[in-house]
C-alpha positions as CSV (number, residue, x, y, z in Angstrom):
1,X,-14.9,-55.1,-15.1
2,X,-12.5,-54.5,-12.4
3,X,-10.1,-52.8,-14.9
4,X,-13.0,-50.6,-16.0
5,X,-13.8,-49.5,-12.4
6,X,-10.1,-48.7,-11.8
7,X,-10.1,-46.5,-14.9
8,X,-13.2,-44.6,-13.8
9,X,-11.8,-44.0,-10.3
10,X,-8.5,-42.8,-11.8
11,X,-10.2,-40.5,-14.2
12,X,-12.3,-39.0,-11.4
13,X,-9.4,-38.5,-9.2
14,X,-7.3,-36.8,-11.8
15,X,-9.7,-34.7,-13.8
16,X,-12.8,-34.0,-11.8
17,X,-11.2,-31.5,-9.3
18,X,-10.3,-29.3,-12.3
19,X,-13.6,-29.8,-14.1
20,X,-15.9,-29.2,-11.2
21,X,-14.0,-26.5,-9.3
22,X,-10.7,-24.7,-8.9
23,X,-7.7,-26.9,-9.8
24,X,-5.9,-28.4,-6.9
25,X,-2.3,-27.6,-7.6
26,X,-1.5,-26.2,-11.1
27,X,-3.5,-23.0,-11.4
28,X,-1.7,-19.8,-10.7
29,X,-2.3,-16.1,-11.4
30,X,0.4,-14.1,-13.3
31,X,2.2,-11.5,-11.2
32,X,2.1,-8.9,-13.9
33,X,-1.1,-9.3,-15.8
34,X,-3.0,-10.7,-12.8
35,X,-4.7,-13.2,-15.2
36,X,-5.1,-16.9,-14.4
37,X,-2.9,-19.4,-16.4
38,X,-5.8,-20.9,-18.2
39,X,-7.9,-19.7,-21.2
40,X,-11.0,-17.8,-20.0
41,X,-12.3,-14.3,-20.1
42,X,-12.6,-12.2,-16.9
43,X,-16.0,-11.0,-15.7
44,X,-17.0,-7.5,-16.6
45,X,-19.7,-7.1,-14.0
46,X,-19.1,-5.4,-10.6
47,X,-17.0,-7.8,-8.5
48,X,-18.8,-9.4,-5.5
49,X,-15.6,-8.8,-3.4
50,X,-14.0,-5.9,-1.6
51,X,-10.5,-5.1,-0.4
52,X,-10.7,-3.4,3.0
53,X,-7.7,-1.5,4.4
54,X,-7.2,-0.4,8.0
55,X,-5.5,2.9,7.3
56,X,-5.5,5.8,4.9
57,X,-1.9,6.7,5.4
58,X,1.4,4.9,6.0
59,X,5.0,5.4,6.8
60,X,8.0,3.1,5.9
61,X,7.9,0.0,8.1
62,X,4.2,0.4,9.1
63,X,2.2,-2.8,9.2
64,X,-1.2,-2.4,7.5
65,X,-4.0,-5.0,7.9
66,X,-5.6,-5.9,4.6
67,X,-8.7,-7.9,4.2
68,X,-10.1,-9.5,1.0
69,X,-13.8,-10.3,1.6
70,X,-16.7,-11.7,-0.3
71,X,-20.0,-9.8,-0.4
72,X,-22.9,-12.0,0.6
73,X,-22.4,-15.7,-0.2
74,X,-20.0,-15.2,-3.1
75,X,-17.1,-17.2,-1.8
76,X,-13.8,-17.5,-3.7
77,X,-11.2,-20.2,-4.2
78,X,-8.2,-18.4,-5.6
79,X,-6.7,-14.9,-5.6
80,X,-3.6,-12.8,-6.1
81,X,-3.3,-9.7,-3.9
82,X,-0.6,-7.1,-4.3
83,X,0.1,-3.5,-3.4
84,X,0.9,-1.3,-6.4
85,X,1.7,2.4,-6.8
86,X,-0.9,4.4,-8.7
87,X,-0.3,3.7,-12.4
88,X,2.4,1.2,-11.4
89,X,2.6,-2.3,-12.7
90,X,4.9,-4.1,-10.1
91,X,4.2,-4.9,-6.5
92,X,5.6,-2.8,-3.7
93,X,6.2,-3.7,-0.1
94,X,6.0,-7.2,1.4
95,X,3.4,-9.2,3.2
96,X,3.5,-11.0,6.5
97,X,1.5,-14.3,6.2
98,X,-0.9,-14.5,9.1
99,X,-3.8,-16.5,7.6
100,X,-3.5,-20.3,7.1
101,X,-5.5,-20.0,3.9
102,X,-2.9,-17.8,2.4
103,X,0.7,-18.1,1.2
104,X,3.3,-15.6,0.0
105,X,4.5,-15.4,-3.6
106,X,7.7,-14.2,-5.1
107,X,7.1,-11.6,-7.8
108,X,10.0,-9.8,-9.5
109,X,12.5,-11.7,-7.3
110,X,11.0,-10.2,-4.1
111,X,9.8,-12.7,-1.5
112,X,6.2,-12.3,-0.2
113,X,5.6,-9.4,-2.6
114,X,2.1,-10.9,-3.3
115,X,-0.3,-13.1,-1.5
116,X,-2.2,-16.1,-2.9
117,X,-4.4,-19.0,-1.8
118,X,-2.8,-21.8,0.1
119,X,-5.6,-24.3,-0.9
120,X,-8.7,-24.7,-3.0
121,X,-11.1,-24.4,-0.2
122,X,-14.0,-21.9,-0.6
123,X,-13.2,-18.8,1.4
124,X,-15.4,-15.9,2.6
125,X,-12.5,-13.7,3.8
126,X,-8.8,-13.7,4.2
127,X,-6.7,-11.3,6.1
128,X,-3.0,-10.4,5.7
129,X,-0.5,-7.8,6.9
130,X,1.3,-5.6,4.5
131,X,4.7,-4.0,5.5
132,X,5.3,-0.6,3.9
133,X,8.6,-0.1,2.1
134,X,10.8,3.0,2.0
135,X,10.1,5.8,-0.5
136,X,6.7,4.4,-1.7
137,X,4.3,6.8,-3.4
138,X,0.5,6.7,-3.3
139,X,-0.7,3.2,-3.8
140,X,-3.7,0.8,-3.9
141,X,-4.1,-2.9,-3.1
142,X,-5.2,-4.7,-6.2
143,X,-6.4,-8.3,-6.7
144,X,-7.7,-10.9,-9.0
145,X,-10.3,-13.1,-7.4
146,X,-11.3,-16.5,-8.8
147,X,-14.7,-17.8,-7.8
148,X,-14.5,-20.9,-10.1
149,X,-12.9,-21.7,-13.4
150,X,-15.5,-19.7,-15.4
151,X,-16.0,-16.7,-13.0
152,X,-13.1,-14.5,-12.0
153,X,-12.6,-10.7,-11.6
154,X,-9.4,-8.9,-12.4
155,X,-8.1,-5.6,-11.0
156,X,-10.3,-5.3,-7.9
157,X,-8.9,-2.2,-6.1
158,X,-8.9,-0.9,-2.6
159,X,-9.0,2.8,-1.6
160,X,-5.9,4.8,-2.1
161,X,-3.3,5.0,0.6
162,X,-1.0,8.0,0.9
163,X,2.5,8.1,2.5
164,X,2.7,10.6,5.3
165,X,5.7,12.3,3.7
166,X,3.8,13.0,0.4
167,X,4.0,16.6,-0.7
168,X,6.5,17.6,2.0
169,X,9.7,16.0,0.6
170,X,11.7,17.3,-2.4
171,X,14.0,15.3,-4.7
172,X,16.9,15.6,-2.2
173,X,14.8,14.2,0.6
174,X,14.8,17.5,2.5
175,X,11.6,18.9,3.9
176,X,9.8,21.7,2.1
177,X,8.0,22.8,5.2
178,X,9.0,26.0,6.7
179,X,9.1,27.1,10.4
180,X,8.2,30.6,11.4
181,X,10.0,32.0,14.5
182,X,8.4,35.1,16.0
183,X,9.5,37.4,18.7
184,X,10.7,40.9,19.6
185,X,13.5,42.5,17.5
186,X,15.6,45.5,18.1
187,X,16.2,47.4,14.8
188,X,19.3,49.5,14.3
189,X,18.1,52.9,12.8
190,X,20.1,55.4,10.9
191,X,22.1,57.6,13.1
192,X,22.9,54.8,15.5
193,X,19.5,54.8,17.4
194,X,17.5,51.6,18.1
195,X,13.8,50.7,18.1
196,X,11.9,47.5,18.9
197,X,9.1,45.7,17.2
198,X,7.7,42.3,16.3
199,X,9.5,40.3,13.6
200,X,9.2,36.9,11.9
201,X,12.1,34.8,10.8
202,X,11.3,32.0,8.2
203,X,13.5,29.0,7.6
204,X,13.4,25.3,6.8
205,X,12.0,23.0,9.4
206,X,15.4,21.5,9.9
207,X,16.6,24.8,11.4
208,X,13.8,25.0,14.0
209,X,15.0,26.3,17.4
210,X,13.2,27.3,20.6
211,X,15.3,30.4,20.8
212,X,17.6,32.3,18.5
213,X,19.7,35.5,18.8
214,X,22.0,37.3,16.4
215,X,22.1,40.2,13.9
216,X,21.5,40.5,10.2
217,X,21.0,43.4,7.8
218,X,20.9,46.1,10.5
219,X,18.6,44.1,12.8
220,X,19.5,42.8,16.2
221,X,17.0,40.1,17.2
222,X,16.2,37.7,20.1
223,X,13.5,35.2,19.1
224,X,12.0,32.9,21.7
225,X,8.6,31.8,20.3
226,X,8.0,29.4,17.4
227,X,5.2,28.4,15.1
228,X,4.7,26.8,11.7
229,X,3.7,28.2,8.4
230,X,3.4,26.9,4.9
């Protein structure tokens, strides 16, 4: 009888955590497919979770607070959260682990490129900090969230974040914006006479100056005001 009791206790200790809830240690979510490592089908209904992001834009090195939160009472036990460029399939940037219910993951040989659960406790919300990399394009945060073994949602997305340099940098890394310098010019007329008038000099933003003087194409100019144009 005592041997029977020991067997029952051993069975419960080993198997019940996985049967009744999220497994204690051996369940993970694939970095690429974002699918759990057990046989089950993801839910197709609207997810009862959201990914909230503090900003709409970012620059390299910015720290962005990201929150994965349950709607209502729909807690969760497991998750995998990443930042991915639009239409990308690998994580970008790294995470600073600030929540005791979270831990960093190494995906594609990059430390803390994803965040996952640190335990199997039911969570209503987790918060983490994402550090923007250099040269990232538009991106979203994407997650798989596991409520229990039978109910999980794949590909939950945040709003789109845009790098502040987007649309203003060409392939060589130089700015496409132009600066317009306006002022009074003295024009050299035929016959050696001069006249004055307003002129505009357009150049790349890297050549912006508060004042400029010189001559070009029969025009002698002194420019002291500046403004921006497309």
